[in-house]
C-alpha positions as CSV (number, residue, x, y, z in Angstrom):
1,M,-66.2,48.8,-268.2
2,G,-68.4,51.8,-267.8
3,D,-71.1,50.1,-265.7
4,D,-70.7,52.6,-262.9
5,P,-69.8,56.2,-264.0
6,E,-68.9,57.1,-260.4
7,L,-66.5,54.3,-260.1
8,D,-65.0,55.1,-263.5
9,A,-64.6,58.8,-262.4
10,I,-62.8,57.6,-259.2
11,R,-60.5,55.3,-261.2
12,Q,-59.8,58.2,-263.7
13,R,-58.9,60.6,-260.8
14,R,-56.6,58.0,-259.2
15,M,-54.8,57.3,-262.4
16,Q,-54.3,61.0,-263.0
17,E,-52.8,61.3,-259.5
18,I,-50.5,58.4,-260.2
19,M,-49.5,59.9,-263.5
20,A,-49.0,63.3,-261.9
21,Q,-46.7,61.8,-259.3
22,Q,-44.7,59.9,-261.9
23,G,-44.6,63.1,-264.1
24,G,-43.3,65.1,-261.2
25,K,-40.4,62.7,-260.7
26,E,-39.5,62.5,-264.4
27,G,-40.0,66.2,-265.0
28,Y,-42.5,66.5,-267.7
29,G,-45.1,69.2,-268.0
30,G,-47.0,69.2,-264.8
31,G,-48.1,65.6,-264.9
32,Q,-50.5,66.0,-267.9
33,M,-51.2,62.8,-269.7
34,T,-50.6,62.5,-273.4
35,E,-53.2,61.0,-275.7
36,E,-51.1,57.9,-276.0
37,Q,-50.9,57.5,-272.2
38,R,-54.7,58.0,-271.9
39,Q,-55.3,55.4,-274.5
40,Q,-52.9,53.0,-272.8
41,Q,-54.6,53.6,-269.5
42,Q,-58.0,52.9,-271.0
43,E,-56.7,49.7,-272.6
44,Q,-55.3,48.5,-269.2
45,Q,-58.6,49.3,-267.4
46,Q,-60.6,47.5,-270.1
47,A,-58.3,44.4,-269.9
48,A,-58.6,44.3,-266.1
49,E,-62.4,44.5,-266.4
50,E,-62.4,41.7,-268.9
51,R,-60.3,39.5,-266.6
52,R,-62.7,40.3,-263.8
53,Q,-65.7,39.3,-265.8
54,T,-64.0,36.1,-267.0
55,M,-63.2,35.1,-263.4
56,L,-66.8,35.8,-262.4
57,N,-68.2,33.7,-265.2
58,Q,-66.0,30.8,-264.0
59,I,-67.0,31.3,-260.4
60,L,-70.8,31.9,-260.6
61,Q,-73.6,29.6,-261.8
62,P,-75.7,31.0,-264.6
63,S,-78.6,31.8,-262.3
64,A,-76.4,33.7,-259.9
65,R,-74.7,35.6,-262.7
66,E,-78.1,36.7,-264.0
67,R,-79.3,37.8,-260.6
68,L,-76.0,39.8,-260.1
69,A,-76.5,41.4,-263.5
70,R,-80.0,42.5,-262.6
71,I,-78.8,43.9,-259.3
72,G,-76.1,45.7,-261.1
73,L,-78.6,47.5,-263.2
74,V,-80.4,48.9,-260.1
75,K,-77.6,49.2,-257.5
76,P,-74.2,49.0,-259.2
77,D,-72.3,49.7,-255.9
78,K,-73.9,46.7,-254.2
79,A,-73.2,44.5,-257.2
80,K,-69.6,45.5,-257.2
81,G,-69.4,44.8,-253.5
82,V,-70.7,41.3,-254.0
83,E,-68.4,40.7,-257.0
84,N,-65.4,41.8,-254.8
85,I,-66.4,39.4,-252.0
86,V,-66.8,36.5,-254.4
87,L,-63.5,37.2,-256.1
88,Q,-61.7,37.5,-252.8
89,M,-63.2,34.2,-251.6
90,A,-62.1,32.5,-254.8
91,Q,-58.6,33.9,-254.5
92,R,-58.3,32.7,-250.9
93,G,-59.6,29.2,-251.9
94,Q,-62.8,29.5,-249.9
95,L,-65.0,28.3,-252.7
96,N,-65.2,24.6,-253.3
97,E,-67.9,24.9,-256.0
98,K,-69.5,27.5,-258.2
99,V,-71.5,30.1,-256.3
100,S,-75.2,29.3,-256.5
101,E,-78.1,31.8,-256.5
102,N,-78.9,31.0,-252.8
103,R,-75.3,31.6,-251.8
104,L,-75.3,34.8,-253.7
105,I,-78.4,35.9,-251.9
106,S,-76.7,35.3,-248.5
107,L,-73.7,37.3,-249.7
108,L,-76.1,40.1,-250.7
109,E,-77.6,40.1,-247.2
110,Q,-74.1,40.4,-245.7
111,V,-73.4,43.4,-247.9
112,N,-76.7,44.9,-247.0
113,E,-76.0,44.5,-243.3
114,Q,-72.5,46.1,-243.7
115,S,-73.6,49.0,-245.8
116,S,-76.9,49.7,-244.2
117,S,-76.6,52.9,-242.2
118,K,-79.2,53.4,-239.6
119,T,-80.9,56.6,-240.1
120,K,-82.3,58.5,-237.2
121,V,-84.8,61.2,-237.6
122,T,-85.4,63.7,-234.8
123,I,-88.1,66.3,-235.0
124,Q,-87.6,69.5,-233.2
125,R,-90.6,71.7,-232.9
126,R,-90.4,75.4,-232.4
127,R,-91.6,76.2,-229.0
128,A,-92.6,79.7,-229.8
129,L,-95.3,78.7,-232.1
130,D,-96.9,76.0,-229.8
131,D,-100.2,77.0,-228.2
132,D,-99.5,74.8,-225.1
133,Y,-96.9,77.1,-223.7
């Protein structure tokens, strides 16, 4: 856990929302988490991340795992996206063998195509300052 601070912050906010909803139903002080609840939540998140990494280790070949780790250092969001795709494919039974580095590259290209936003730059010149008019 802790690879992506933004993802961790989102998870933390979501867990606080859930705890606030549960706290409102049960009637404790405004949904604030006790230290014990925070520790339990962190343990659950850590256990989930460990299960995730164990599954990825079983699914990916060593070369693919290394490439994904390097990508995760530079672009953690893309690495998480590819990890999610690989895990979903494994859960659906779409993987007959371990994911090779070439297969991982093709999955990365798919993620790049999905997440690439086409930027359009328009330049508007001020007509008052142009000498042509």
